[in-house]
VEXVO-889600 format. One line per 2 residues: number of its first residue (from 1); their letters; for each residue z, y, x of N, C-alpha, C. Coordinates in Angstrom, 2 decimals. Layout:
<recs>
NUM) a) Z/Y/X/Z/Y/X/Z/Y/X; ...
</recs>
This chain:
<recs>
1) mg) -38.53/14.80/24.02/-37.91/14.10/24.41/-38.61/12.92/24.45; -38.13/12.23/25.82/-39.09/11.15/25.76/-39.15/9.84/24.91
3) ks) -40.02/8.88/25.32/-39.44/7.43/25.09/-38.85/6.51/25.82; -37.51/6.51/25.86/-36.95/5.48/27.56/-35.86/4.59/26.69
5) ai) -35.60/3.43/27.12/-35.35/2.22/26.68/-33.72/2.38/27.46; -33.89/3.55/28.29/-32.29/3.74/29.28/-31.72/4.50/28.45
7) cp) -30.15/4.36/27.94/-29.06/5.27/27.47/-29.31/6.55/28.59; -29.52/7.64/27.79/-29.45/9.12/28.93/-27.80/9.20/29.16
9) gc) -26.89/8.54/28.73/-25.52/9.15/28.69/-24.89/7.79/29.53; -25.03/6.67/29.33/-24.07/5.62/30.35/-25.32/4.74/31.03
11) sf) -27.10/5.32/31.03/-27.71/4.11/31.87/-27.44/3.08/31.42; -27.65/2.60/30.16/-27.71/0.93/29.30/-28.92/0.95/29.35
13) kp) -29.40/-0.56/29.61/-30.96/-0.82/29.62/-30.76/-2.48/29.26; -31.44/-2.46/27.72/-31.38/-3.26/26.94/-31.98/-4.53/27.40
15) ae) -33.21/-3.97/28.09/-33.68/-5.30/28.48/-33.09/-5.83/29.67; -32.49/-5.86/30.46/-31.70/-5.88/31.21/-30.67/-6.91/30.75
17) ep) -30.35/-6.95/29.41/-29.27/-7.71/28.90/-29.51/-8.99/28.92; -28.66/-10.09/29.05/-29.28/-11.74/28.85/-29.33/-12.19/27.61
19) vr) -30.42/-12.53/27.14/-30.46/-13.15/25.97/-29.93/-14.35/25.65; -28.82/-14.74/24.64/-27.93/-15.20/24.14/-28.45/-16.65/23.49
21) gs) -29.35/-16.49/22.74/-29.86/-17.45/21.63/-31.08/-16.33/20.68; -31.50/-16.79/19.59/-32.14/-15.97/18.38/-31.12/-15.36/17.65
23) ag) -31.86/-13.89/17.12/-30.96/-13.54/16.53/-30.14/-13.95/15.63; -31.07/-14.86/14.77/-30.37/-15.41/13.57/-29.17/-16.22/14.13
25) am) -29.18/-17.02/15.12/-28.05/-17.77/15.32/-26.99/-16.89/16.20; -27.27/-15.72/16.57/-26.18/-14.71/16.89/-25.77/-14.13/15.43
27) ln) -26.55/-13.71/14.30/-25.99/-13.20/13.02/-24.95/-14.53/12.40; -25.69/-15.49/12.57/-24.72/-16.62/11.91/-23.41/-16.89/12.97
29) sl) -23.38/-16.61/13.93/-22.12/-16.85/14.28/-21.12/-15.72/14.08; -21.83/-14.55/14.46/-21.35/-13.26/13.52/-20.33/-13.34/12.29
31) dd) -21.80/-13.69/11.49/-20.76/-14.34/9.87/-19.69/-14.90/10.19; -19.91/-16.18/10.94/-18.69/-17.07/11.15/-17.33/-16.28/11.49
33) el) -17.23/-15.53/12.17/-16.39/-14.84/13.03/-16.02/-13.73/11.73; -16.33/-13.00/11.27/-16.18/-12.12/9.88/-15.42/-13.18/9.16
35) dr) -15.38/-13.98/8.67/-15.30/-15.32/7.77/-13.83/-15.40/8.21; -13.44/-16.30/9.67/-12.39/-16.68/9.88/-11.51/-14.94/10.11
37) ml) -12.12/-14.14/10.45/-11.24/-12.85/10.40/-10.47/-12.54/9.28; -11.36/-12.71/8.17/-11.07/-12.46/6.69/-9.91/-13.29/6.41
39) ee) -9.92/-14.80/6.68/-9.13/-15.76/6.26/-8.13/-15.53/7.04; -7.99/-15.15/8.16/-6.53/-14.83/9.10/-5.91/-13.69/8.46
41) ws) -6.50/-12.50/7.62/-5.72/-11.52/7.85/-5.63/-11.45/6.42; -6.27/-12.13/4.94/-5.54/-12.66/4.20/-4.56/-13.49/4.38
43) rt) -4.25/-14.48/4.91/-3.14/-15.38/5.60/-2.18/-14.60/5.86; -2.21/-13.75/7.10/-0.96/-13.07/7.07/-0.86/-12.07/6.06
45) lv) -1.34/-11.25/5.27/-0.95/-10.52/4.18/-0.29/-11.51/2.87; -0.74/-12.49/2.93/0.20/-13.19/1.96/1.50/-13.85/2.26
47) dn) 1.62/-14.09/3.87/2.69/-14.59/4.20/3.60/-13.61/4.40; 3.26/-12.23/4.69/3.89/-10.97/4.61/4.48/-10.56/3.37
49) la) 4.00/-10.74/2.08/4.54/-10.66/0.78/5.44/-11.28/0.41; 5.70/-12.43/1.11/6.70/-13.78/0.49/7.66/-13.08/1.36
51) dp) 8.10/-12.28/2.41/9.10/-11.81/2.99/9.81/-11.22/1.90; 11.27/-11.86/2.65/12.61/-11.14/1.18/12.79/-9.66/1.20
53) tv) 12.51/-8.68/2.24/12.35/-7.62/2.37/11.09/-6.92/1.64; 9.81/-7.26/1.57/8.91/-7.04/0.88/9.13/-7.01/-0.87
55) qe) 9.84/-8.61/-0.78/9.84/-8.86/-2.21/10.86/-7.80/-3.15; 12.08/-7.20/-2.40/12.60/-6.16/-2.94/11.83/-5.06/-3.29
57) nv) 10.78/-4.44/-2.51/9.86/-3.49/-2.70/9.01/-4.43/-3.89; 8.53/-5.20/-4.17/7.66/-5.65/-5.16/8.59/-5.34/-6.33
59) kl) 9.71/-6.05/-6.24/10.51/-5.79/-7.57/10.25/-4.05/-8.13; 10.43/-3.20/-7.54/10.06/-1.81/-7.49/8.88/-1.13/-7.90
61) lk) 7.72/-2.02/-8.24/6.26/-1.61/-8.71/6.61/-1.81/-9.99; 5.39/-1.08/-10.81/5.35/-0.79/-12.23/4.83/-2.42/-12.64
63) pk) 5.00/-2.78/-13.58/4.63/-4.03/-14.73/2.96/-4.35/-14.12; 2.25/-3.75/-14.27/0.87/-4.21/-14.22/0.67/-4.29/-12.59
65) ar) 1.11/-3.65/-11.70/1.34/-3.68/-10.09/2.15/-4.67/-9.47; 2.39/-4.89/-10.34/3.71/-6.09/-9.88/3.42/-7.83/-10.00
67) kq) 2.52/-7.40/-11.38/2.09/-8.84/-11.82/0.79/-9.64/-10.68; -0.02/-7.97/-10.27/-1.24/-8.15/-9.11/-0.62/-8.65/-8.09
69) vq) 0.64/-8.06/-7.50/1.01/-8.88/-6.39/1.47/-10.34/-6.33; 2.06/-10.39/-7.66/2.89/-12.04/-7.79/1.71/-12.66/-8.03
71) ei) 0.25/-12.22/-8.52/-0.48/-13.18/-8.58/-1.09/-13.89/-6.95; -1.04/-12.90/-6.34/-1.59/-12.88/-4.70/-0.58/-14.23/-4.35
73) in) 0.83/-13.65/-4.31/2.15/-14.71/-3.70/1.88/-15.94/-4.57; 1.62/-16.26/-5.79/1.27/-17.61/-6.60/0.03/-18.22/-6.04
75) tg) -1.33/-17.61/-6.04/-2.04/-18.08/-5.66/-2.30/-18.21/-3.73; -1.33/-17.71/-3.40/-1.58/-17.81/-1.99/-2.87/-17.23/-1.49
77) kl) -3.36/-16.31/-1.66/-4.91/-15.50/-1.81/-5.18/-14.55/-2.62; -5.95/-13.14/-2.10/-6.22/-12.29/-2.65/-7.56/-12.60/-3.48
79) pe) -7.73/-11.32/-4.64/-8.69/-11.59/-5.49/-10.23/-11.46/-4.97; -11.05/-11.86/-5.68/-12.51/-12.09/-4.91/-12.36/-10.53/-4.72
81) ki) -12.08/-9.86/-5.64/-12.62/-7.92/-5.45/-11.57/-7.56/-5.15; -11.12/-6.33/-4.49/-10.06/-5.72/-3.81/-10.17/-3.89/-4.04
83) td) -9.50/-3.80/-5.03/-9.70/-2.71/-5.55/-9.21/-1.35/-5.04; -9.24/-0.45/-4.94/-8.70/0.66/-4.28/-7.28/0.72/-5.28
85) dl) -6.97/0.41/-6.08/-5.32/0.43/-6.63/-4.75/-0.68/-6.22; -5.34/-1.81/-5.93/-4.64/-2.93/-5.17/-4.22/-2.35/-3.85
87) vq) -5.17/-1.78/-3.02/-4.83/-1.32/-1.70/-4.02/-0.14/-1.80; -3.98/0.52/-2.75/-2.72/1.33/-2.89/-1.21/0.72/-3.11
89) vl) -1.10/-0.12/-3.60/0.17/-1.02/-4.51/0.03/-1.60/-3.17; -0.49/-2.36/-2.54/-0.28/-3.17/-1.06/0.52/-2.49/-0.14
91) qd) -0.23/-1.00/0.08/0.01/0.26/0.74/1.80/0.27/0.61; 1.96/0.70/-0.47/3.19/1.00/-1.06/4.22/-0.06/-0.82
93) vf) 3.57/-1.15/-0.97/4.53/-2.10/-0.68/5.19/-2.72/0.39; 4.04/-2.11/1.32/4.46/-2.39/2.95/4.85/-1.39/3.51
95) sg) 4.86/-0.12/2.99/5.56/0.66/3.42/6.82/1.36/3.48; 7.52/0.51/2.40/8.82/0.37/1.96/9.32/1.89/0.76
97) ll) 9.87/1.12/-0.26/10.01/1.92/-0.90/11.24/1.96/-1.05; 12.10/3.23/-1.67/13.17/3.98/-1.73/13.60/3.49/-3.34
99) kv) 14.77/2.57/-3.13/15.35/2.49/-4.62/16.33/3.59/-4.81; 16.48/4.33/-6.17/17.38/5.10/-6.25/17.86/4.84/-7.77
101) vv) 19.16/4.51/-8.04/19.94/3.98/-9.07/20.12/4.98/-9.86; 19.69/5.16/-11.26/20.62/6.24/-11.66/20.91/5.37/-13.38
103) tl) 22.66/6.17/-13.33/23.41/5.12/-14.34/23.38/6.07/-15.72; 23.53/5.66/-16.86/23.26/6.63/-17.83/24.59/7.45/-17.79
105) dd) 25.68/6.78/-17.42/26.81/8.22/-17.31/26.75/8.97/-16.39; 26.07/8.71/-15.22/25.77/9.90/-14.31/24.48/10.96/-15.10
107) lt) 23.38/10.32/-15.37/22.50/11.18/-15.90/23.27/12.06/-17.18; 24.21/11.71/-18.02/24.84/11.96/-18.74/25.35/13.43/-18.49
109) ga) 26.41/12.95/-17.68/26.96/14.13/-16.74/26.30/14.99/-16.05; 25.21/14.87/-15.87/24.73/15.82/-15.20/23.68/16.57/-16.10
111) lt) 23.89/15.90/-17.25/23.01/17.07/-18.15/23.87/17.85/-19.22; 25.20/17.06/-19.36/26.09/18.14/-19.89/27.07/18.89/-19.05
113) ag) 27.01/18.84/-17.98/27.05/20.01/-17.00/27.14/21.57/-17.18; 28.23/22.14/-17.51/27.87/23.33/-18.11/28.02/23.69/-19.61
115) gv) 28.24/22.91/-20.00/28.49/22.48/-21.74/27.68/22.31/-22.31; 27.73/21.71/-23.64/26.67/21.82/-24.84/27.34/22.50/-25.67
117) pc) 26.52/22.61/-26.55/24.86/22.63/-27.16/24.64/23.26/-25.87; 23.19/23.56/-25.72/22.51/24.49/-24.33/21.32/24.44/-24.72
119) sv) 20.43/25.28/-24.46/18.78/25.63/-24.73/18.13/24.75/-23.82; 17.04/24.23/-24.55/15.71/23.31/-23.84/15.73/24.17/-22.20
121) qe) 15.95/25.39/-22.18/15.67/25.59/-20.52/16.87/25.12/-19.64; 17.69/25.95/-20.02/19.11/25.13/-19.49/19.13/23.47/-19.13
123) lr) 18.55/22.64/-20.15/18.90/21.46/-19.96/17.92/20.98/-19.36; 16.46/21.34/-19.21/15.20/21.03/-18.49/15.88/21.46/-16.76
125) kr) 16.28/22.47/-16.74/17.47/23.10/-15.33/17.84/22.12/-14.76; 18.63/21.75/-15.44/19.71/20.69/-15.67/19.11/19.19/-14.76
127) fd) 18.44/18.92/-15.32/17.64/17.74/-15.13/16.72/17.28/-13.65; 16.26/18.82/-13.44/15.47/18.95/-12.77/16.19/19.14/-11.48
129) dy) 17.63/19.68/-11.76/18.32/20.04/-10.68/19.13/18.35/-10.05; 19.34/17.64/-11.29/19.62/16.23/-10.94/18.98/15.51/-10.08
131) vq) 17.43/15.65/-10.53/16.36/14.56/-9.72/16.60/15.16/-8.53; 15.97/16.62/-8.14/16.14/17.40/-7.12/17.07/16.46/-5.86
133) el) 18.40/16.47/-6.48/19.76/16.00/-5.65/19.54/14.26/-5.23; 19.14/13.47/-6.57/18.74/12.45/-6.17/17.73/12.14/-5.12
135) ak) 16.78/12.96/-4.82/16.04/13.04/-3.77/15.48/13.96/-2.75; 16.91/14.53/-2.60/17.24/15.29/-1.03/16.84/14.51/-0.11
137) gk) 16.33/15.24/0.80/16.30/13.78/1.75/15.12/12.72/2.03; 14.47/12.69/0.88/13.96/10.92/0.65/11.80/11.86/1.12
139) dl) 11.31/10.76/0.86/10.36/10.90/0.86/9.73/10.87/-0.64; 9.24/11.73/-1.83/9.28/11.47/-3.11/8.05/10.73/-3.33
141) ar) 7.54/10.29/-2.64/6.12/9.28/-2.71/6.67/7.75/-2.81; 7.89/7.55/-1.97/8.30/6.22/-1.44/9.78/5.86/-3.04
143) ir) 10.08/6.80/-3.49/11.26/6.81/-4.36/10.58/6.33/-5.73; 11.24/5.49/-6.08/11.38/4.53/-7.37/12.58/4.53/-7.93
145) vi) 12.58/5.13/-9.38/13.68/5.26/-9.87/14.33/4.06/-11.06; 15.67/3.62/-11.01/15.94/2.43/-11.80/17.10/2.97/-12.92
147) ie) 16.84/2.33/-13.72/18.37/3.16/-14.70/18.61/2.18/-15.23; 20.48/1.93/-14.95/21.12/1.10/-15.13/21.81/1.45/-15.95
</recs>
């Protein structure tokens, strides 16, 4: 393999590229551009969290996750450290969660259908059947069950 400063795939020749200032100046410019992009992305994310449709999804989060998102909304900025958990929470919020309401009467009816007393296996099957019916045709990862 020869030592050529020409790309064999596209014939790019670095020596023929115009010099636009020092490497330090270019790095500073790129750093400023990245800061600007991060600020714009963060502002867009925070603005989107304030959307009423998204707010409905925030209400369907677990308390810890809801607190994290509410903190972002209240402060108007992202935390210094973005964790994988926070990324997952934001993905859940923006992908749209499905609220499934379970009333105590419906749950009781499902568990007692077929009569009582019943065995543990029968009760477990009734519960599983009820949950499967609630989730039928829906993306399981997006469902959030609310008991009223």
